[in-house]
N, CA, C and O atoms as a Tinker XYZ file with bonds, in Angstrom:
   504  protein
     1  N     26.882000  -61.379000   31.667000    73     2
     2  CA    25.564000  -61.938000   31.413000    64     1     3
     3  C     24.968000  -62.516000   32.693000    63     2     4     5
     4  O     23.750000  -62.502000   32.871000    81     3
     5  N     25.818000  -63.023000   33.584000    73     3     6
     6  CA    25.324000  -63.591000   34.832000    64     5     7
     7  C     24.577000  -62.528000   35.622000    63     6     8     9
     8  O     23.563000  -62.822000   36.254000    81     7
     9  N     25.072000  -61.291000   35.591000    73     7    10
    10  CA    24.405000  -60.230000   36.342000    64     9    11
    11  C     23.028000  -59.909000   35.777000    63    10    12    13
    12  O     22.165000  -59.428000   36.510000    81    11
    13  N     22.799000  -60.167000   34.478000    73    11    14
    14  CA    21.493000  -59.911000   33.885000    64    13    15
    15  C     20.414000  -60.807000   34.462000    63    14    16    17
    16  O     19.259000  -60.393000   34.563000    81    15
    17  N     20.761000  -62.009000   34.837000    73    15    18
    18  CA    19.780000  -62.981000   35.310000    64    17    19
    19  C     19.948000  -63.334000   36.779000    63    18    20    21
    20  O     19.091000  -64.008000   37.349000    81    19
    21  N     21.024000  -62.897000   37.399000    73    19    22
    22  CA    21.214000  -63.138000   38.804000    64    21    23
    23  C     21.825000  -64.491000   39.136000    63    22    24    25
    24  O     22.235000  -64.713000   40.275000    81    23
    25  N     21.894000  -65.385000   38.183000    73    23    26
    26  CA    22.520000  -66.681000   38.455000    64    25    27
    27  C     23.012000  -67.294000   37.154000    63    26    28    29
    28  O     22.476000  -67.006000   36.084000    81    27
    29  N     24.025000  -68.134000   37.244000    73    27    30
    30  CA    24.591000  -68.726000   36.027000    64    29    31
    31  C     23.646000  -69.716000   35.354000    63    30    32    33
    32  O     23.705000  -69.879000   34.135000    81    31
    33  N     22.786000  -70.374000   36.107000    73    31    34
    34  CA    21.845000  -71.333000   35.517000    64    33    35
    35  C     20.829000  -70.600000   34.634000    63    34    36    37
    36  O     20.542000  -71.039000   33.520000    81    35
    37  N     20.291000  -69.491000   35.130000    73    35    38
    38  CA    19.365000  -68.694000   34.328000    64    37    39
    39  C     20.020000  -68.168000   33.061000    63    38    40    41
    40  O     19.401000  -68.150000   31.996000    81    39
    41  N     21.270000  -67.739000   33.175000    73    39    42
    42  CA    21.994000  -67.243000   32.002000    64    41    43
    43  C     22.207000  -68.358000   30.986000    63    42    44    45
    44  O     22.075000  -68.137000   29.782000    81    43
    45  N     22.540000  -69.565000   31.471000    73    43    46
    46  CA    22.758000  -70.700000   30.564000    64    45    47
    47  C     21.459000  -71.085000   29.858000    63    46    48    49
    48  O     21.465000  -71.369000   28.660000    81    47
    49  N     20.355000  -71.095000   30.590000    73    47    50
    50  CA    19.066000  -71.416000   29.974000    64    49    51
    51  C     18.677000  -70.382000   28.930000    63    50    52    53
    52  O     18.163000  -70.732000   27.868000    81    51
    53  N     18.917000  -69.115000   29.225000    73    51    54
    54  CA    18.611000  -68.054000   28.259000    64    53    55
    55  C     19.460000  -68.215000   27.001000    63    54    56    57
    56  O     18.955000  -68.073000   25.888000    81    55
    57  N     20.737000  -68.508000   27.174000    73    55    58
    58  CA    21.635000  -68.697000   26.021000    64    57    59
    59  C     21.194000  -69.893000   25.184000    63    58    60    61
    60  O     21.215000  -69.838000   23.954000    81    59
    61  N     20.793000  -70.973000   25.853000    73    59    62
    62  CA    20.343000  -72.164000   25.132000    64    61    63
    63  C     19.052000  -71.884000   24.360000    63    62    64    65
    64  O     18.891000  -72.353000   23.233000    81    63
    65  N     18.143000  -71.130000   24.954000    73    63    66
    66  CA    16.898000  -70.778000   24.265000    64    65    67
    67  C     17.181000  -69.899000   23.051000    63    66    68    69
    68  O     16.566000  -70.080000   22.001000    81    67
    69  N     18.099000  -68.955000   23.185000    73    67    70
    70  CA    18.460000  -68.101000   22.056000    64    69    71
    71  C     19.114000  -68.908000   20.940000    63    70    72    73
    72  O     18.892000  -68.633000   19.761000    81    71
    73  N     19.915000  -69.896000   21.304000    73    71    74
    74  CA    20.551000  -70.756000   20.304000    64    73    75
    75  C     19.489000  -71.563000   19.544000    63    74    76    77
    76  O     19.577000  -71.727000   18.328000    81    75
    77  N     18.498000  -72.058000   20.268000    73    75    78
    78  CA    17.414000  -72.816000   19.628000    64    77    79
    79  C     16.625000  -71.915000   18.676000    63    78    80    81
    80  O     16.272000  -72.338000   17.575000    81    79
    81  N     16.348000  -70.679000   19.093000    73    79    82
    82  CA    15.636000  -69.743000   18.211000    64    81    83
    83  C     16.458000  -69.428000   16.964000    63    82    84    85
    84  O     15.904000  -69.298000   15.873000    81    83
    85  N     17.774000  -69.305000   17.121000    73    83    86
    86  CA    18.647000  -69.040000   15.975000    64    85    87
    87  C     18.598000  -70.197000   14.978000    63    86    88    89
    88  O     18.601000  -69.978000   13.767000    81    87
    89  N     18.554000  -71.432000   15.492000    73    87    90
    90  CA    18.425000  -72.596000   14.602000    64    89    91
    91  C     17.092000  -72.577000   13.868000    63    90    92    93
    92  O     17.028000  -72.893000   12.680000    81    91
    93  N     16.022000  -72.206000   14.579000    73    91    94
    94  CA    14.702000  -72.136000   13.941000    64    93    95
    95  C     14.690000  -71.057000   12.850000    63    94    96    97
    96  O     14.131000  -71.262000   11.773000    81    95
    97  N     15.309000  -69.912000   13.138000    73    95    98
    98  CA    15.365000  -68.837000   12.136000    64    97    99
    99  C     16.150000  -69.293000   10.909000    63    98   100   101
   100  O     15.763000  -69.011000    9.775000    81    99
   101  N     17.256000  -70.002000   11.144000    73    99   102
   102  CA    18.091000  -70.474000   10.037000    64   101   103
   103  C     17.356000  -71.492000    9.170000    63   102   104   105
   104  O     17.609000  -71.582000    7.969000    81   103
   105  N     16.448000  -72.260000    9.773000    73   103   106
   106  CA    15.674000  -73.244000    9.005000    64   105   107
   107  C     14.693000  -72.556000    8.053000    63   106   108   109
   108  O     14.246000  -73.163000    7.079000    81   107
   109  N     14.362000  -71.312000    8.325000    73   107   110
   110  CA    13.503000  -70.543000    7.423000    64   109   111
   111  C     12.036000  -70.940000    7.449000    63   110   112   113
   112  O     11.320000  -70.696000    6.478000    81   111
   113  N     11.568000  -71.549000    8.542000    73   111   114
   114  CA    10.157000  -71.938000    8.633000    64   113   115
   115  C      9.349000  -70.712000    9.034000    63   114   116   117
   116  O      9.534000  -70.157000   10.117000    81   115
   117  N      8.450000  -70.298000    8.147000    73   115   118
   118  CA     7.664000  -69.093000    8.387000    64   117   119
   119  C      6.181000  -69.372000    8.171000    63   118   120   121
   120  O      5.809000  -70.279000    7.427000    81   119
   121  N      5.359000  -68.594000    8.819000    73   119   122
   122  CA     3.911000  -68.706000    8.654000    64   121   123
   123  C      3.531000  -68.239000    7.250000    63   122   124   125
   124  O      3.949000  -67.160000    6.831000    81   123
   125  N      2.752000  -69.028000    6.521000    73   123   126
   126  CA     2.369000  -68.612000    5.178000    64   125   127
   127  C      1.383000  -67.443000    5.187000    63   126   128   129
   128  O      1.252000  -66.744000    4.182000    81   127
   129  N      0.703000  -67.225000    6.285000    73   127   130
   130  CA    -0.301000  -66.168000    6.363000    64   129   131
   131  C      0.298000  -64.799000    6.672000    63   130   132   133
   132  O     -0.055000  -63.809000    6.031000    81   131
   133  N      1.201000  -64.738000    7.649000    73   131   134
   134  CA     1.774000  -63.439000    8.033000    64   133   135
   135  C      3.246000  -63.296000    7.670000    63   134   136   137
   136  O      3.773000  -62.184000    7.677000    81   135
   137  N      3.926000  -64.409000    7.350000    73   135   138
   138  CA     5.325000  -64.360000    6.945000    64   137   139
   139  C      6.327000  -64.296000    8.080000    63   138   140   141
   140  O      7.526000  -64.187000    7.823000    81   139
   141  N      5.882000  -64.358000    9.330000    73   139   142
   142  CA     6.785000  -64.272000   10.475000    64   141   143
   143  C      7.467000  -65.625000   10.685000    63   142   144   145
   144  O      6.828000  -66.673000   10.597000    81   143
   145  N      8.761000  -65.588000   10.962000    73   143   146
   146  CA     9.512000  -66.805000   11.222000    64   145   147
   147  C      8.969000  -67.490000   12.475000    63   146   148   149
   148  O      8.557000  -66.826000   13.426000    81   147
   149  N      8.972000  -68.819000   12.468000    73   147   150
   150  CA     8.401000  -69.587000   13.572000    64   149   151
   151  C      9.053000  -69.231000   14.912000    63   150   152   153
   152  O      8.383000  -69.279000   15.944000    81   151
   153  N     10.315000  -68.881000   14.922000    73   151   154
   154  CA    11.011000  -68.534000   16.161000    64   153   155
   155  C     10.505000  -67.230000   16.766000    63   154   156   157
   156  O     10.712000  -66.981000   17.954000    81   155
   157  N      9.851000  -66.403000   15.974000    73   155   158
   158  CA     9.429000  -65.080000   16.434000    64   157   159
   159  C      7.908000  -64.922000   16.540000    63   158   160   161
   160  O      7.409000  -63.806000   16.689000    81   159
   161  N      7.181000  -66.024000   16.464000    73   159   162
   162  CA     5.720000  -65.941000   16.492000    64   161   163
   163  C      5.211000  -65.493000   17.855000    63   162   164   165
   164  O      5.747000  -65.915000   18.880000    81   163
   165  N      4.182000  -64.641000   17.885000    73   163   166
   166  CA     3.593000  -64.248000   19.172000    64   165   167
   167  C      2.809000  -65.407000   19.787000    63   166   168   169
   168  O      2.444000  -66.348000   19.082000    81   167
   169  N      2.550000  -65.348000   21.080000    73   167   170
   170  CA     1.855000  -66.432000   21.777000    64   169   171
   171  C      0.448000  -66.662000   21.234000    63   170   172   173
   172  O     -0.032000  -67.796000   21.249000    81   171
   173  N     -0.217000  -65.628000   20.759000    73   171   174
   174  CA    -1.601000  -65.752000   20.285000    64   173   175
   175  C     -1.689000  -65.896000   18.766000    63   174   176   177
   176  O     -2.691000  -65.501000   18.171000    81   175
   177  N     -0.681000  -66.442000   18.144000    73   175   178
   178  CA    -0.604000  -66.529000   16.692000    64   177   179
   179  C     -1.717000  -67.389000   16.101000    63   178   180   181
   180  O     -2.505000  -66.899000   15.292000    81   179
   181  N     -1.795000  -68.635000   16.479000    73   179   182
   182  CA    -2.857000  -69.582000   16.131000    64   181   183
   183  C     -3.164000  -69.684000   14.634000    63   182   184   185
   184  O     -4.211000  -69.221000   14.181000    81   183
   185  N     -2.262000  -70.283000   13.879000    73   183   186
   186  CA    -2.492000  -70.531000   12.457000    64   185   187
   187  C     -3.552000  -71.618000   12.291000    63   186   188   189
   188  O     -3.456000  -72.687000   12.893000    81   187
   189  N     -4.550000  -71.336000   11.479000    73   187   190
   190  CA    -5.619000  -72.295000   11.201000    64   189   191
   191  C     -5.503000  -72.728000    9.746000    63   190   192   193
   192  O     -5.479000  -71.899000    8.836000    81   191
   193  N     -5.432000  -74.046000    9.542000    73   191   194
   194  CA    -5.364000  -74.595000    8.194000    64   193   195
   195  C     -6.747000  -75.108000    7.810000    63   194   196   197
   196  O     -7.372000  -75.852000    8.565000    81   195
   197  N     -7.216000  -74.711000    6.646000    73   195   198
   198  CA    -8.497000  -75.182000    6.112000    64   197   199
   199  C     -8.176000  -76.073000    4.916000    63   198   200   201
   200  O     -7.596000  -75.602000    3.938000    81   199
   201  N     -8.545000  -77.355000    4.979000    73   199   202
   202  CA    -8.204000  -78.262000    3.877000    64   201   203
   203  C     -8.984000  -77.996000    2.596000    63   202   204   205
   204  O     -8.728000  -78.636000    1.576000    81   203
   205  N     -9.917000  -77.073000    2.632000    73   203   206
   206  CA   -10.720000  -76.790000    1.443000    64   205   207
   207  C    -11.873000  -77.767000    1.327000    63   206   208   209
   208  O    -12.201000  -78.472000    2.281000    81   207
   209  N    -12.466000  -77.803000    0.188000    73   207   210
   210  CA   -13.607000  -78.688000   -0.029000    64   209   211
   211  C    -14.686000  -77.965000   -0.804000    63   210   212   213
   212  O    -14.429000  -76.984000   -1.501000    81   211
   213  N    -15.887000  -78.467000   -0.667000    73   211   214
   214  CA   -17.004000  -77.875000   -1.408000    64   213   215
   215  C    -17.870000  -77.066000   -0.458000    63   214   216   217
   216  O    -18.289000  -77.559000    0.590000    81   215
   217  N    -18.134000  -75.829000   -0.827000    73   215   218
   218  CA   -19.069000  -74.980000   -0.088000    64   217   219
   219  C    -20.450000  -75.276000   -0.653000    63   218   220   221
   220  O    -20.827000  -74.747000   -1.699000    81   219
   221  N    -21.195000  -76.114000    0.036000    73   219   222
   222  CA   -22.480000  -76.592000   -0.473000    64   221   223
   223  C    -23.513000  -75.478000   -0.571000    63   222   224   225
   224  O    -24.403000  -75.552000   -1.419000    81   223
   225  N    -23.428000  -74.455000    0.262000    73   223   226
   226  CA   -24.400000  -73.355000    0.209000    64   225   227
   227  C    -24.263000  -72.555000   -1.082000    63   226   228   229
   228  O    -25.258000  -72.124000   -1.665000    81   227
   229  N    -23.012000  -72.358000   -1.526000    73   227   230
   230  CA   -22.782000  -71.584000   -2.747000    64   229   231
   231  C    -22.443000  -72.459000   -3.937000    63   230   232   233
   232  O    -22.272000  -71.959000   -5.049000    81   231
   233  N    -22.345000  -73.760000   -3.714000    73   231   234
   234  CA   -22.028000  -74.733000   -4.772000    64   233   235
   235  C    -20.722000  -74.387000   -5.498000    63   234   236   237
   236  O    -20.644000  -74.413000   -6.727000    81   235
   237  N    -19.693000  -74.060000   -4.692000    73   235   238
   238  CA   -18.376000  -73.784000   -5.253000    64   237   239
   239  C    -17.323000  -74.572000   -4.476000    63   238   240   241
   240  O    -17.514000  -74.926000   -3.313000    81   239
   241  N    -16.219000  -74.830000   -5.148000    73   239   242
   242  CA   -15.113000  -75.525000   -4.497000    64   241   243
   243  C    -14.224000  -74.503000   -3.794000    63   242   244   245
   244  O    -13.808000  -73.513000   -4.395000    81   243
   245  N    -13.939000  -74.749000   -2.525000    73   243   246
   246  CA   -13.045000  -73.889000   -1.748000    64   245   247
   247  C    -11.638000  -74.457000   -1.808000    63   246   248   249
   248  O    -11.452000  -75.641000   -1.525000    81   247
   249  N    -10.649000  -73.664000   -2.165000    73   247   250
   250  CA    -9.267000  -74.169000   -2.164000    64   249   251
   251  C     -8.748000  -74.273000   -0.724000    63   250   252   253
   252  O     -9.277000  -73.608000    0.166000    81   251
   253  N     -7.731000  -75.090000   -0.488000    73   251   254
   254  CA    -7.133000  -75.126000    0.846000    64   253   255
   255  C     -6.529000  -73.762000    1.170000    63   254   256   257
   256  O     -6.018000  -73.072000    0.288000    81   255
   257  N     -6.593000  -73.382000    2.447000    73   255   258
   258  CA    -6.105000  -72.050000    2.818000    64   257   259
   259  C     -5.541000  -72.051000    4.234000    63   258   260   261
   260  O     -5.684000  -73.019000    4.980000    81   259
   261  N     -4.897000  -70.942000    4.581000    73   259   262
   262  CA    -4.321000  -70.751000    5.910000    64   261   263
   263  C     -4.600000  -69.323000    6.353000    63   262   264   265
   264  O     -4.591000  -68.389000    5.552000    81   263
   265  N     -4.849000  -69.178000    7.648000    73   263   266
   266  CA    -5.102000  -67.853000    8.223000    64   265   267
   267  C     -4.643000  -67.850000    9.668000    63   266   268   269
   268  O     -4.942000  -68.773000   10.426000    81   267
   269  N     -3.910000  -66.803000   10.050000    73   267   270
   270  CA    -3.501000  -66.652000   11.450000    64   269   271
   271  C     -4.099000  -65.368000   12.003000    63   270   272   273
   272  O     -4.709000  -64.591000   11.268000    81   271
   273  N     -3.923000  -65.149000   13.297000    73   271   274
   274  CA    -4.527000  -64.000000   13.973000    64   273   275
   275  C     -4.027000  -62.664000   13.422000    63   274   276   277
   276  O     -4.776000  -61.687000   13.414000    81   275
   277  N     -2.783000  -62.605000   12.964000    73   275   278
   278  CA    -2.238000  -61.325000   12.507000    64   277   279
   279  C     -1.972000  -61.275000   11.000000    63   278   280   281
   280  O     -1.399000  -60.304000   10.505000    81   279
   281  N     -2.384000  -62.310000   10.273000    73   279   282
   282  CA    -2.100000  -62.359000    8.842000    64   281   283
   283  C     -3.341000  -62.248000    7.985000    63   282   284   285
   284  O     -4.415000  -61.864000    8.448000    81   283
   285  N     -3.163000  -62.592000    6.732000    73   283   286
   286  CA    -4.253000  -62.557000    5.769000    64   285   287
   287  C     -4.547000  -63.965000    5.285000    63   286   288   289
   288  O     -3.675000  -64.833000    5.332000    81   287
   289  N     -5.764000  -64.201000    4.821000    73   287   290
   290  CA    -6.151000  -65.492000    4.275000    64   289   291
   291  C     -5.309000  -65.757000    3.030000    63   290   292   293
   292  O     -5.261000  -64.937000    2.113000    81   291
   293  N     -4.645000  -66.919000    3.010000    73   291   294
   294  CA    -3.753000  -67.276000    1.910000    64   293   295
   295  C     -4.201000  -68.608000    1.338000    63   294   296   297
   296  O     -4.444000  -69.557000    2.083000    81   295
   297  N     -4.310000  -68.683000    0.030000    73   295   298
   298  CA    -4.645000  -69.935000   -0.633000    64   297   299
   299  C     -3.411000  -70.823000   -0.680000    63   298   300   301
   300  O     -2.315000  -70.363000   -1.000000    81   299
   301  N     -3.596000  -72.097000   -0.359000    73   299   302
   302  CA    -2.507000  -73.061000   -0.421000    64   301   303
   303  C     -2.642000  -73.966000   -1.635000    63   302   304   305
   304  O     -1.980000  -75.000000   -1.725000    81   303
   305  N     -3.497000  -73.575000   -2.563000    73   303   306
   306  CA    -3.729000  -74.355000   -3.770000    64   305   307
   307  C     -2.547000  -74.172000   -4.726000    63   306   308   309
   308  O     -2.260000  -73.056000   -5.159000    81   307
   309  N     -1.875000  -75.257000   -5.047000    73   307   310
   310  CA    -0.774000  -75.204000   -5.999000    64   309   311
   311  C      0.550000  -74.741000   -5.427000    63   310   312   313
   312  O      1.475000  -74.468000   -6.191000    81   311
   313  N      0.678000  -74.640000   -4.110000    73   311   314
   314  CA     1.954000  -74.215000   -3.524000    64   313   315
   315  C      2.878000  -75.419000   -3.380000    63   314   316   317
   316  O      2.447000  -76.565000   -3.510000    81   315
   317  N      4.131000  -75.153000   -3.115000    73   315   318
   318  CA     5.135000  -76.216000   -3.010000    64   317   319
   319  C      4.938000  -77.053000   -1.748000    63   318   320   321
   320  O      4.246000  -76.649000   -0.813000    81   319
   321  N      5.563000  -78.225000   -1.749000    73   319   322
   322  CA     5.527000  -79.099000   -0.576000    64   321   323
   323  C      6.142000  -78.396000    0.630000    63   322   324   325
   324  O      5.653000  -78.551000    1.749000    81   323
   325  N      7.199000  -77.632000    0.419000    73   323   326
   326  CA     7.871000  -76.927000    1.513000    64   325   327
   327  C      6.931000  -75.927000    2.182000    63   326   328   329
   328  O      6.982000  -75.753000    3.400000    81   327
   329  N      6.073000  -75.270000    1.399000    73   327   330
   330  CA     5.106000  -74.333000    1.973000    64   329   331
   331  C      4.088000  -75.082000    2.826000    63   330   332   333
   332  O      3.747000  -74.635000    3.921000    81   331
   333  N      3.600000  -76.217000    2.330000    73   331   334
   334  CA     2.670000  -77.041000    3.115000    64   333   335
   335  C      3.347000  -77.527000    4.395000    63   334   336   337
   336  O      2.742000  -77.523000    5.467000    81   335
   337  N      4.604000  -77.944000    4.274000    73   335   338
   338  CA     5.338000  -78.446000    5.433000    64   337   339
   339  C      5.526000  -77.332000    6.467000    63   338   340   341
   340  O      5.359000  -77.567000    7.664000    81   339
   341  N      5.867000  -76.142000    6.023000    73   339   342
   342  CA     6.025000  -75.012000    6.941000    64   341   343
   343  C      4.702000  -74.687000    7.620000    63   342   344   345
   344  O      4.666000  -74.439000    8.826000    81   343
   345  N      3.609000  -74.687000    6.849000    73   343   346
   346  CA     2.291000  -74.403000    7.421000    64   345   347
   347  C      1.930000  -75.435000    8.487000    63   346   348   349
   348  O      1.416000  -75.078000    9.546000    81   347
   349  N      2.196000  -76.709000    8.214000    73   347   350
   350  CA     1.897000  -77.765000    9.185000    64   349   351
   351  C      2.762000  -77.610000   10.435000    63   350   352   353
   352  O      2.271000  -77.775000   11.552000    81   351
   353  N      4.039000  -77.296000   10.255000    73   351   354
   354  CA     4.929000  -77.108000   11.402000    64   353   355
   355  C      4.492000  -75.934000   12.269000    63   354   356   357
   356  O      4.471000  -76.045000   13.494000    81   355
   357  N      4.146000  -74.815000   11.649000    73   355   358
   358  CA     3.715000  -73.636000   12.395000    64   357   359
   359  C      2.404000  -73.929000   13.131000    63   358   360   361
   360  O      2.248000  -73.553000   14.293000    81   359
   361  N      1.478000  -74.586000   12.469000    73   359   362
   362  CA     0.195000  -74.913000   13.095000    64   361   363
   363  C      0.397000  -75.854000   14.292000    63   362   364   365
   364  O     -0.215000  -75.661000   15.342000    81   363
   365  N      1.244000  -76.857000   14.135000    73   363   366
   366  CA     1.533000  -77.785000   15.228000    64   365   367
   367  C      2.212000  -77.065000   16.385000    63   366   368   369
   368  O      1.883000  -77.309000   17.546000    81   367
   369  N      3.149000  -76.186000   16.080000    73   367   370
   370  CA     3.860000  -75.412000   17.109000    64   369   371
   371  C      2.881000  -74.521000   17.875000    63   370   372   373
   372  O      2.932000  -74.453000   19.103000    81   371
   373  N      1.997000  -73.845000   17.157000    73   371   374
   374  CA     0.976000  -73.007000   17.800000    64   373   375
   375  C      0.085000  -73.835000   18.720000    63   374   376   377
   376  O     -0.205000  -73.430000   19.846000    81   375
   377  N     -0.345000  -74.996000   18.235000    73   375   378
   378  CA    -1.216000  -75.864000   19.025000    64   377   379
   379  C     -0.499000  -76.351000   20.281000    63   378   380   381
   380  O     -1.083000  -76.367000   21.364000    81   379
   381  N      0.760000  -76.747000   20.140000    73   379   382
   382  CA     1.534000  -77.192000   21.302000    64   381   383
   383  C      1.642000  -76.086000   22.338000    63   382   384   385
   384  O      1.420000  -76.327000   23.525000    81   383
   385  N      1.981000  -74.867000   21.904000    73   383   386
   386  CA     2.127000  -73.764000   22.853000    64   385   387
   387  C      0.804000  -73.433000   23.544000    63   386   388   389
   388  O      0.795000  -73.137000   24.738000    81   387
   389  N     -0.312000  -73.478000   22.813000    73   387   390
   390  CA    -1.616000  -73.202000   23.424000    64   389   391
   391  C     -1.953000  -74.264000   24.465000    63   390   392   393
   392  O     -2.436000  -73.936000   25.548000    81   391
   393  N     -1.704000  -75.533000   24.147000    73   391   394
   394  CA    -1.980000  -76.606000   25.105000    64   393   395
   395  C     -1.053000  -76.532000   26.313000    63   394   396   397
   396  O     -1.486000  -76.781000   27.439000    81   395
   397  N      0.213000  -76.193000   26.095000    73   395   398
   398  CA     1.152000  -76.057000   27.196000    64   397   399
   399  C      0.734000  -74.915000   28.117000    63   398   400   401
   400  O      0.769000  -75.055000   29.339000    81   399
   401  N      0.338000  -73.785000   27.532000    73   399   402
   402  CA    -0.126000  -72.652000   28.336000    64   401   403
   403  C     -1.347000  -73.040000   29.175000    63   402   404   405
   404  O     -1.477000  -72.623000   30.326000    81   403
   405  N     -2.233000  -73.836000   28.589000    73   403   406
   406  CA    -3.428000  -74.287000   29.310000    64   405   407
   407  C     -3.042000  -75.164000   30.505000    63   406   408   409
   408  O     -3.604000  -75.018000   31.590000    81   407
   409  N     -2.097000  -76.064000   30.308000    73   407   410
   410  CA    -1.651000  -76.936000   31.394000    64   409   411
   411  C     -0.968000  -76.123000   32.479000    63   410   412   413
   412  O     -1.221000  -76.337000   33.665000    81   411
   413  N     -0.109000  -75.196000   32.092000    73   411   414
   414  CA     0.580000  -74.361000   33.076000    64   413   415
   415  C     -0.434000  -73.565000   33.883000    63   414   416   417
   416  O     -0.317000  -73.456000   35.104000    81   415
   417  N     -1.427000  -73.012000   33.202000    73   415   418
   418  CA    -2.435000  -72.221000   33.901000    64   417   419
   419  C     -3.214000  -73.042000   34.917000    63   418   420   421
   420  O     -3.440000  -72.593000   36.040000    81   419
   421  N     -3.621000  -74.235000   34.527000    73   419   422
   422  CA    -4.456000  -75.024000   35.431000    64   421   423
   423  C     -3.659000  -75.790000   36.479000    63   422   424   425
   424  O     -4.103000  -75.896000   37.622000    81   423
   425  N     -2.491000  -76.327000   36.121000    73   423   426
   426  CA    -1.746000  -77.177000   37.049000    64   425   427
   427  C     -0.783000  -76.415000   37.953000    63   426   428   429
   428  O     -0.562000  -76.825000   39.093000    81   427
   429  N     -0.217000  -75.335000   37.479000    73   427   430
   430  CA     0.760000  -74.603000   38.285000    64   429   431
   431  C      0.126000  -73.401000   38.967000    63   430   432   433
   432  O      0.303000  -73.199000   40.168000    81   431
   433  N     -0.603000  -72.611000   38.213000    73   431   434
   434  CA    -1.204000  -71.408000   38.775000    64   433   435
   435  C     -2.481000  -71.748000   39.537000    63   434   436   437
   436  O     -2.746000  -71.180000   40.596000    81   435
   437  N     -3.274000  -72.676000   38.997000    73   435   438
   438  CA    -4.525000  -73.058000   39.645000    64   437   439
   439  C     -5.711000  -72.433000   38.944000    63   438   440   441
   440  O     -5.580000  -71.440000   38.228000    81   439
   441  N     -6.874000  -73.031000   39.161000    73   439   442
   442  CA    -8.064000  -72.547000   38.460000    64   441   443
   443  C     -9.140000  -72.011000   39.400000    63   442   444   445
   444  O    -10.166000  -71.515000   38.934000    81   443
   445  N     -8.935000  -72.099000   40.676000    73   443   446
   446  CA    -9.941000  -71.620000   41.619000    64   445   447
   447  C     -9.551000  -70.279000   42.199000    63   446   448   449
   448  O     -8.668000  -69.599000   41.676000    81   447
   449  N    -10.209000  -69.900000   43.283000    73   447   450
   450  CA    -9.835000  -68.641000   43.940000    64   449   451
   451  C     -8.433000  -68.753000   44.530000    63   450   452   453
   452  O     -7.884000  -69.851000   44.625000    81   451
   453  N     -7.858000  -67.637000   44.921000    73   451   454
   454  CA    -6.529000  -67.657000   45.520000    64   453   455
   455  C     -6.521000  -68.654000   46.668000    63   454   456   457
   456  O     -7.511000  -68.792000   47.386000    81   455
   457  N     -5.426000  -69.332000   46.836000    73   455   458
   458  CA    -5.225000  -70.364000   47.851000    64   457   459
   459  C     -5.966000  -71.653000   47.502000    63   458   460   461
   460  O     -6.153000  -72.505000   48.369000    81   459
   461  N     -6.388000  -71.810000   46.250000    73   459   462
   462  CA    -7.119000  -73.009000   45.837000    64   461   463
   463  C     -6.176000  -74.167000   45.551000    63   462   464   465
   464  O     -6.307000  -75.240000   46.141000    81   463
   465  N     -5.231000  -73.955000   44.652000    73   463   466
   466  CA    -4.317000  -75.032000   44.272000    64   465   467
   467  C     -3.099000  -74.432000   43.575000    63   466   468   469
   468  O     -3.055000  -73.236000   43.287000    81   467
   469  N     -2.146000  -75.257000   43.320000    73   467   470
   470  CA    -1.001000  -74.850000   42.520000    64   469   471
   471  C     -0.050000  -73.950000   43.247000    63   470   472   473
   472  O      0.051000  -74.001000   44.473000    81   471
   473  N      0.655000  -73.119000   42.499000    73   471   474
   474  CA     1.711000  -72.274000   43.011000    64   473   475
   475  C      1.206000  -71.245000   44.016000    63   474   476   477
   476  O      1.953000  -70.841000   44.907000    81   475
   477  N     -0.029000  -70.822000   43.892000    73   475   478
   478  CA    -0.524000  -69.788000   44.787000    64   477   479
   479  C     -0.577000  -70.266000   46.233000    63   478   480   481
   480  O     -0.589000  -69.439000   47.146000    81   479
   481  N     -0.607000  -71.561000   46.466000    73   479   482
   482  CA    -0.600000  -72.086000   47.828000    64   481   483
   483  C      0.779000  -71.998000   48.462000    63   482   484   485
   484  O      0.877000  -71.884000   49.684000    81   483
   485  N      1.832000  -72.045000   47.686000    73   483   486
   486  CA     3.201000  -72.114000   48.217000    64   485   487
   487  C      3.563000  -70.899000   49.050000    63   486   488   489
   488  O      4.051000  -71.089000   50.165000    81   487
   489  N      3.360000  -69.638000   48.592000    73   487   490
   490  CA     3.773000  -68.502000   49.402000    64   489   491
   491  C      3.054000  -68.434000   50.763000    63   490   492   493
   492  O      3.641000  -67.971000   51.741000    81   491
   493  N      1.821000  -68.879000   50.834000    73   491   494
   494  CA     1.079000  -68.838000   52.086000    64   493   495
   495  C      1.555000  -69.853000   53.101000    63   494   496   497
   496  O      1.332000  -69.684000   54.300000    81   495
   497  N      2.218000  -70.924000   52.628000    73   495   498
   498  CA     2.681000  -71.967000   53.526000    64   497   499
   499  C      4.027000  -71.614000   54.171000    63   498   500   501
   500  O      4.440000  -72.239000   55.148000    81   499
   501  N      4.687000  -70.627000   53.622000    73   499   502
   502  CA     6.040000  -70.293000   54.115000    64   501   503
   503  C      5.992000  -69.611000   55.458000    63   502   504
   504  O      7.035000  -69.264000   56.012000    81   503
């Protein structure tokens, strides 16, 4: 395995990440919209929870629902607490990953032209 990553530290980090994903899969937390386990969600998943309410234009009550980029609109009306908990966990996880990606993009890679800031400055200084 060391040869796969070129160093023992990279191999250890990969093994630890796989172990964490295995724990997430075992917990059975899945997106209610597409059914994919939280450990296997794509980066652009973005589950959106709608608490429901009244649609004043049509004068009808909207049930709470969930929808992700690759799934279908699912009603959360009358579902179990575990389903609500899974939906909240998946939505929070998606939000965290989107915010983390935004920070990495702006703070490490940089937001200006090449040689502006962040990691792109490092190779030129060598």
